[in-house]
C-alpha positions in Angstrom: 83.0 10.5 -48.6 85.5 10.3 -45.8 87.1 12.8 -43.5 89.8 11.3 -41.2 92.2 12.8 -38.7 95.2 10.7 -37.7 97.3 11.4 -34.7 97.0 15.2 -34.9 99.4 16.9 -32.4 99.8 20.6 -32.1 101.1 23.3 -29.8 101.3 27.0 -30.3 104.9 28.4 -30.7 106.3 29.4 -27.4 103.8 27.4 -25.4 104.8 24.4 -23.2 101.4 22.9 -23.5 100.0 20.9 -26.3 96.5 21.8 -27.7 96.3 18.2 -29.1 98.1 15.0 -28.6 97.5 12.2 -31.1 93.9 13.3 -31.8 92.2 10.9 -34.2 88.7 10.4 -35.5 86.8 9.7 -38.7 83.6 10.8 -40.4 82.2 8.8 -43.3 78.8 10.2 -44.0 77.3 13.7 -44.7 75.1 15.6 -42.4 75.5 17.5 -39.1 78.3 16.4 -36.8 79.1 18.3 -33.7 82.3 19.4 -31.9 81.4 19.9 -28.3 83.5 20.7 -25.2 84.4 23.4 -22.7 86.4 26.5 -23.6 90.1 26.0 -24.1 90.1 22.4 -25.4 91.0 23.4 -28.9 87.7 23.4 -30.9 88.5 26.6 -32.8 92.1 25.6 -33.2 91.1 22.4 -34.7 88.7 24.1 -37.1 91.6 26.4 -38.3 93.9 23.4 -38.8 91.2 21.8 -41.0 90.9 24.9 -43.2 94.6 25.5 -43.4 94.7 28.6 -41.3 96.9 26.9 -38.8 100.1 25.1 -39.8 102.8 23.4 -37.9 100.9 20.4 -36.6 102.0 16.8 -37.0 99.7 14.0 -38.0 97.6 13.6 -41.1 94.2 14.7 -42.4 92.9 12.5 -45.2 89.8 13.0 -47.3 87.9 11.2 -50.1 85.4 13.0 -52.4 86.0 16.2 -50.4 87.9 19.2 -51.7 86.5 22.5 -50.4 86.4 23.3 -46.7 84.9 26.6 -45.4 84.9 28.1 -41.9 82.1 30.3 -40.6 82.4 31.8 -37.2 80.6 34.0 -34.7 81.5 37.7 -34.7 82.8 37.6 -38.3 82.3 41.1 -39.7 81.7 42.7 -43.1 82.7 46.2 -44.2 80.0 48.7 -43.3 79.8 50.9 -46.5 77.8 48.5 -48.6 74.3 46.9 -48.3 73.9 43.2 -47.3 72.4 42.6 -50.8 75.6 43.9 -52.5 77.8 41.8 -50.2 76.0 38.7 -51.0 75.7 39.4 -54.8 79.5 39.8 -55.0 80.2 36.2 -53.8 77.1 34.5 -55.2 77.2 32.6 -58.5 74.2 33.8 -60.7 72.8 30.3 -60.7 72.3 30.5 -56.9 69.6 33.2 -56.9 66.8 30.8 -56.0 68.9 29.3 -53.2 69.7 32.8 -52.0 66.0 33.8 -51.9 65.1 30.6 -50.0 67.8 31.1 -47.4 67.1 34.8 -46.9 63.4 34.1 -46.2 64.1 31.0 -44.1 66.7 32.9 -42.0 64.4 35.8 -41.5 66.6 38.6 -42.9 64.6 39.7 -45.9 63.9 43.1 -44.4 67.6 43.7 -43.7 68.9 43.2 -47.2 69.1 46.9 -48.0 70.7 47.7 -44.6 74.4 48.0 -43.9 76.0 45.2 -41.9 76.7 47.5 -38.9 73.0 48.3 -38.6 72.1 44.7 -37.9 71.8 43.0 -34.5 74.4 40.4 -33.6 72.0 37.6 -34.4 71.1 39.1 -37.8 74.8 39.5 -38.6 75.5 35.9 -37.9 72.6 34.7 -40.0 73.8 36.9 -42.9 77.3 35.6 -42.6 76.1 32.0 -42.7 74.1 32.7 -45.8 77.2 33.9 -47.5 78.9 30.6 -46.9 75.9 28.5 -47.9 75.8 30.2 -51.3 79.4 29.1 -52.1 80.6 25.6 -53.2 81.7 23.4 -50.3 82.1 19.8 -49.2 82.6 20.6 -45.5 81.3 23.7 -43.7 82.5 24.3 -40.2 80.0 26.4 -38.2 81.9 27.8 -35.2 79.1 29.2 -33.0 77.7 30.6 -36.2 74.2 30.9 -34.8 75.1 32.6 -31.5 72.7 35.4 -30.5 69.9 33.7 -32.5 66.8 32.7 -30.6 66.1 29.0 -30.0 63.1 28.9 -32.3 64.9 30.5 -35.2 68.0 28.4 -34.7 66.0 25.2 -35.0 64.3 26.4 -38.1 67.6 27.3 -39.7 69.3 24.0 -38.8 66.4 22.0 -40.3 66.4 24.1 -43.4 70.1 23.6 -43.9 69.7 19.8 -43.4 66.9 19.8 -46.0 68.7 21.9 -48.6 72.2 20.3 -48.3 71.7 16.5 -47.7 75.0 15.6 -49.4 77.2 18.1 -47.6 79.1 17.6 -44.3 78.9 20.1 -41.4 80.9 20.4 -38.3 78.8 22.3 -35.8 80.7 23.8 -32.9 78.4 24.7 -30.0 78.2 24.8 -26.2 74.5 23.9 -26.3 74.3 20.2 -25.2 70.6 20.0 -26.0 71.0 21.3 -29.5 73.9 19.1 -30.5 72.2 16.0 -28.9 69.1 16.6 -30.8 70.2 17.7 -34.3 73.6 16.0 -34.9 74.5 12.5 -36.1 77.7 12.3 -34.1 79.0 14.5 -31.3 82.8 14.6 -31.0 83.4 15.5 -27.4 86.8 17.3 -27.1 88.4 16.8 -23.8 91.5 18.2 -22.0 94.7 17.0 -23.7 95.7 15.2 -20.5 92.9 12.8 -21.0 93.2 9.8 -23.3 91.6 9.6 -25.8 91.2 13.3 -26.3 88.0 12.7 -28.2 85.0 10.7 -27.2 82.3 10.1 -29.8 78.6 10.0 -28.9 75.8 9.1 -31.3 73.3 11.9 -31.6 69.6 11.8 -32.3 70.0 13.5 -35.7 66.5 15.1 -35.7 65.1 16.1 -39.1 61.8 17.7 -40.1 58.9 15.6 -39.1 60.7 13.1 -36.9 59.7 12.3 -33.3 62.4 12.0 -30.6 61.5 10.5 -27.3 62.4 12.6 -24.3 64.2 9.7 -22.6 66.4 9.1 -25.7 67.4 12.8 -25.9 68.2 12.8 -22.1 70.3 9.7 -22.5 72.3 11.3 -25.3 72.9 14.4 -23.2 74.0 12.3 -20.3 76.5 10.4 -22.5 78.0 13.7 -23.6 78.4 15.1 -20.1 79.9 11.8 -18.9 82.4 11.9 -21.9 83.5 15.5 -21.2 
């Protein structure tokens, strides 16, 4: 697989400022890869360029063995007149029932399946939305703060479950949590202000999976590299 961005340049219509100038990077392996950076550096704009929701950029996005890109984001909402079970059943291929059951149990939302979306807490809503995307076919899933409002213990359990269940898929994990991206992701793409060159600095993450041991000093070194790259 290969996902490569070459010289992406973009500015919103009517704006004098560029969001990106000649942004380039390449991912050549599946797994969790992070997009990290302060608010306003274009993380969500980039996600929407990748999924085709934003047009009008220059540069090139090239892929090999990757066709379907999905975008899951924090605060995405579902209509309130149907149960969670019905919402999921509508988008889920029948062959995915076992996967659905495993995700529902691992994500801790079994008791909410008969509830309406509006009755859930923000963290429960985000977990349900993420399940909806994981039940579809995809080569790349962008998770834009998709686990916001979920407690740390549950987030870790969910990330590890996703890594176990989808070893051949590629994930772009957008988060402000430097500890989390340092620990769980293979590569951290640090997005910087467009006046800095290059606009992306890549840091190798610890890529923690179930059963591994990460030395505290190694994790702290990765975190320091990320902060220095910002």
